[in-house]
N, C-alpha and C positions, 0 to 999 in steps of 0.2 A: 676420518683418522688416524694420527700415526701415534701407534702403543705398542707394539714391539713384540710381543710373545700374543697371536691372534690368540691363541686356544687358552688364555685366560680363564678358568671356569667363572659361570656369569651367577652362579650361587648366591648366598651370602655367607656360606658354609664351605671352607673348601682347604685344600692341602696343596701344599708348596713342597715339593719332595725332592730327596734330594739333593738340595743346595748345598754349593760351598760358601759360610759365611767366616767373617774373620773372627779368629775368637775371643781376640781381646773384646767387642762388642757384644759381647751373649751372655747374661746372665742366667747361666746355666752349667753350674759345677761339674758335673759328670762327662764334660766332653772332653775329646781329645783332640788336638790337633795335628795336623802335618806338618813339617819341616817350614815350609812358608807360613805357616800360622791359620790356617784354615782349619773348621771343622765343617765335616758334613751331615744336614741335620733336615728335617722334617719339620716344615712350618705347617703349625692348625691355624686359619683366619675362621675368625667367627664375626660378624656384625661389625667388620671394620676394625677388631681388634685382633692381634695375636693371642690364642689359648694360649700355645703350647710350643716348645724349641726341645724335639729331641736328634735322639742319634738317626742317621739316616737307617730305616729300618726296622727302628725298633716301635714304634707306636702301634698301639694297638687296631686290628684291622675295625677298621667299618666301611666293610664296603658300600652300602651308599652315598660316600663322601667322595663328590667328585675332587681329583687332583689334578694337578700339571708336572708331570717329569722334567725339572731343569734340568738335569742331565749333567749335573757339579757345577750347575753357574754361578757366579759369585752375587752374593743377596747383599746389600746395603741398608743401613739407613739413610732416611737421607740426611742430604750432608747438612752441615752449617759455613757460613762462610763471616768470619771475622773480621774483615777487614775492607772496605770496596769502599766507593768514591760514586753514587750511580746521580746524584747531583752533575757531575759533570760526566757521568755516559755518553760515548755517540756524536760529540761534537766534534770529531775528527776531519768531516768531512766539510765544516766549514772553515774549523780554524786546524790548521796541522802545524803539528810541530816543526821550524824551520830547521831547526839542525841535530833534531833528537836529542840534546842536553838537558839537564834536569832544568837550567835559567829557559831554556828555549820552551819549554814544558809550562813554566811558571810565568813568564810575558804572556806566553797566549791565552793559558788559559783565562788571565787577569782581565786579558781586554775584550774575550770572548764572554764571559761574565756581567762585565758593566755593561757589553751593547746587547744583549740577549738575554738574560736568564730571569724573563717575567714569570708567572706564577702557570701558564700555561706551556710555555718550552717547558722547564723542569720537570715538571706532569707528563709531559708527552714523552720523554726521554728515560726518567725513572720508570715509566710503565713498560715501554718498551721491553728496559733490564729484567725486569721483574717478570716478563712474560717468559725472556731467554734462560732465567736463572730456575723458573719453576719446572719448563719442560724439560730442563736437563737434568731433575733430582734432590735441587734446592728446598730446606725445608726451613732456615732460619738464616737472616742474616744482618751482621750493623753495617751499618754505611755512615759515613765522614759526612757531612755537609760545612762548606764554607761558613763560615759565619763572619761575615766581616759586612760593614755598612748595611744598605739597606737587604741584602739579601740574607740576612736573619728574620726579619718578617715577611718574606717571600718564601723560602726553601722549607722552613718549619712549618707552615700547616700545608704544606701541598704535604712533605711525609706525613704529617697525622692525619689526614685523608687517604693519601695512600695505605698504609697501616689500619686502617679501619676496611678498606672496600678488600685489603689482601688476608685480612684475619681469617686462620682455618685455613688456607693455603702458603702462605709463606709468614711465619714469624719476623718482624720487623722491629730493629731497635736503632738508633741514633745517636751519634756524636758530637759536639761541635767540631768546628775545626778553622783555627786562626793562629797566625802565629805568634810566641810566647812573647813579644815584646805588647801586643794589646791584650795579656791579662793585667798588664800593671795601669792602665785608664780606666778608670774608675766605671767610667759611663759606657764603654764598650762592654763591661764585666757585669752593669747591669739588666743591658739590653740581653746578652746571652742566659743569664740564669732567668729569666722572664721568658724566653724560648724555653727552654730546659725545662723549667716548670709545667708551662703549659702543653705543651707540645712532645717533650721528650721522653726517654725510657733511663734516666737517672744515672745517666754519664754527662761527664765533661771533658775535655782534652784541650790539647795544643799541638802546633809543632812545635818540637823542640830544635835549638841551637845554642850555639856557644857565644851569649851573650849576656851584657851586664846585666840584664835583666831576666835571666835564667833563673838564678836564685830565687829571688822576690818574686818572679811570675809562679814561678813552682808552689812556693809559699801559699802564694795566693788560691790556687787552684784549687792545693791539699785540704788550705782551709777550708773553704769552699763546699770540695765534696764530703770535708770530715760532718759539716754542721747542716748539711742538706741528705745527707745517706748517700752520696751517688760513689760511682766505681769512674776510674778515668782510665783513658786512653792517649796512650802520646803518639806524634811519628815523632822517631829518635832517629838522628844522627844520619841522614839519606843523604851520605857524601862519603866519598873515598879520602877523605880528610883525616889521616890520623889523630892529628887533632883535637875533633870532634869527640867529645867523650860526656855528651848529658847526658844518656845511660846511666853511667854512676853518678851524676847529682841526683838524675831522680831516686833513685836507690839510698844513697844519704838522706834524701829529704823524708823519704816514704818510712825510716828507721828511725829517724829524728822525731819524726811529728805523729811516730806510732799508728799508721793510718793502718786499719784493717780490714777495709776494701779490698776490692780487684782493681789490681793497676795491668796494662796489657801495652806493651811496648811495641809500636811498630818499625821494622824495615834493621835498624841496629847495621846498619852497615858496615859503617870504618872499625866495631867492633873485630872484624874479620884482618884489619890492619895493625893490631896493638901488637909491642911487643910483647913474648910468653909472659913476663912478670905480669905486665898490664892487664892481657888477657884474664889471664886466674884473680888477680884482686877483682875485676869490673864482675867477671862472672861469680865469684861468693857472694858479693853483696848485691847482684842481682837474686840470686838464691836465700840468702838472707833476710833480704825484704819481702820477699812474695813477689816478684813480679813475674810477669807471663810474656813470653815474647812469641812475636807474629811476622816470619816472613812470607816474605810478595818475590817469589823467585822470579817472575816473568815480567813484572813491570823492571826491578832493578836488574835483571839482565840485557834491560832494552834500554836502561838509562846509563847505568855505572859505567866508568870508566871510558865515555866515549869521546874521542877525539879525532876530526875529522883527516882520514886518510890513514886512519894507524888502528891495529889490529888491539883491540881490547885483553887487558892483560891479566881480568879477575872474572869471577862472579857475581861480583855487588851483593852477595845475600850474606847473612849472619852466621855466626855460628852454632848452629842448628845442634850439631850431634855431642859439641863439649856443654850447652845449655843444657839439654835433656840427661847427660852424664850427672850432672850436678844437679837434677830432680826441678829445673826449671819448666813447666808446664810451655808448653811447645807448638805453634804451629805453622798453617800456611795458609793463603789466600789467596783471590783472583788481585786485589787491587783494584786499579782502573783498567777500565775497556773502552777503545775506539777515541780514546782522548790523548791531548797532546802528551801526557806521561804514559801513555802505551796506548803504540797505535792500532793493537790487537786483541785479543780475549772474547768472551761471549757468557762468562760465570758462570763456566762450565766445570767442576767438582773434580772430578775423572780429568778432564785437560790440566788443571790443576795438579794435580796428587802423581798425571805423570811427567809432566813435566819438574818438577820438584824433587822427583823421583832420580831422573835425569841428572838435573842442575847439582842437586844438593848431594848424590852419590847415597840414597835411602835404601839403596839393595843391601845385599851381602849384609846383612848384622841384622839390628832390632827386626821383629815382625810384626810389630805394631804400630808404625808409623800410620797407618789407619786413620788413627785416631786422632792424628794431626788434622782430619778435616772433618772430622764429627764431634766425639763423646768431648776433646777438649777445648776447644774453643765451644763448643756451645757450654762447658762447665763453666769457661773465663768469662763469658758473656750474660750467665745467668741466661740461656735461652731455651736450655734445656728442660726449663720448666714449664714450654711452650711450645716444645713440638719433641717428636722421641730423636735423639739421637745412636740410642744403642737399640739392640737386638733382645726384647725379653719379655714372656708372660704378660698380658694384660696392659702393652702399652698398644698405639696402636697400629695398626699396620699400615706404617708408612716406609715404603724401601726403592729400594732401587735394583731391577734383577737385569742381570746381563749373561749370555752366552760366554762369557769367558770364565774358563775353569783356573787358572794361574793368574800369577803376576804377570809373565811373560806377554799372556796370551791377552790382558787385560790393558796393559798399557803399551802395546804394538799397535794398536786398530782405537780410533774416534770413541767405539763403543757407542756409535749414532741408534744403533736398532735396541738400545737400553728401553725398560719397560719403566715407568717410575708410579708406584703406586701410593694412594691415600687414602687413609681408612678404606685400603685392600680392594678398591678400585681401582682401573690402570686410568690415569689421565691422558688427554692428547697434548705428544711430546711433539708435535710438531711448531717448528720455531717460528716467528714472528720475521715478516718479511722487513729488509733494510727500507723499500718500499715505503713503507709504513709513516718513516721520518721525514720522506723528502720534503712533504710542505715546509715543517718546522725548518729543516737544516739550509734548505733555500732561500728564505724570504728576507 
């Protein structure tokens, strides 16, 4: 069994001593933070919950209480993935992207879905992805499910079964994924709404693009969300075309319809290619409409601005710094894993934070960017009610322990020796073997 720190106390009551914790994730007002935003603390754990979080060295001595000295090692709450595609994951070995482009990915996934996505196939690949995410320290995931044609009746029941099986380990949430043109089809919407009512998590969504059906399709989705009390999640402007401004139409629609639920917009790549006046106008509307934005830096670095025999000219990510400065909740997530939209990845949020820091230059500034993989996505997805996304007394002792003592140590290595605690106990962090999928992928 791989669990990182071999000396973790076996007692139901113990202490984690001299831990470095992100100050922005700790509910303990008296703690001071260093220049990187970390506070040094002692945590007391009892019966699977955090009893206290005190400045390191200030706890009342209890000689009989076992403890583990973390020697300033950084501790996080378990992570929240706000944008994934569990149903697409790991099909690369049988359906690679022919040219690395977005259209190449779309064509390959469509072909694979129509040929192979029966219930057993979807279940095996989703289950493999969940085992990986759990071992890496993720506690909650929102996944998009392709919801077109017969797939609506296949993937949603599988998701519901896995959500029940993984309860207590990973909190799962799903949202439907289809092109906005489908939203104006009453038969399609009836099927999707029935699946979400029976198997879903109170979220609707679509892929938005500049189509004659964009505004009417959005109005249908917003009206359905209002009528059923659902939140919304959109794939938005995943392109390097500056003419793509469906994000602005989403903001306009949300304000015009007085929508009060949560709206999460993913990608928003073309926002980074606007002229300054248009950029400021759209960001202002996004803030006033109360939208949130998730950037998928690894996937968009892979797909965007890809042309044969040409070096890409931009990073593919959205304006996360400017959105955050405007008061928009922002976050980062994995997106796809080992499928035609992204050939790599393992649902590892330490990797996401590491790559996001490099790609989006999240260093040399605010010290609260770790919120983008913890508390912010947990709040926007409402998964914060199902798992502990912050460190506070009374919360479940669900944590990720590392040996890194600073951001440069944390982000310079994969942290493959991390320890993951669930209810105060170290889990087995051995990753599943890719060979487990051989039968499915070669059938």
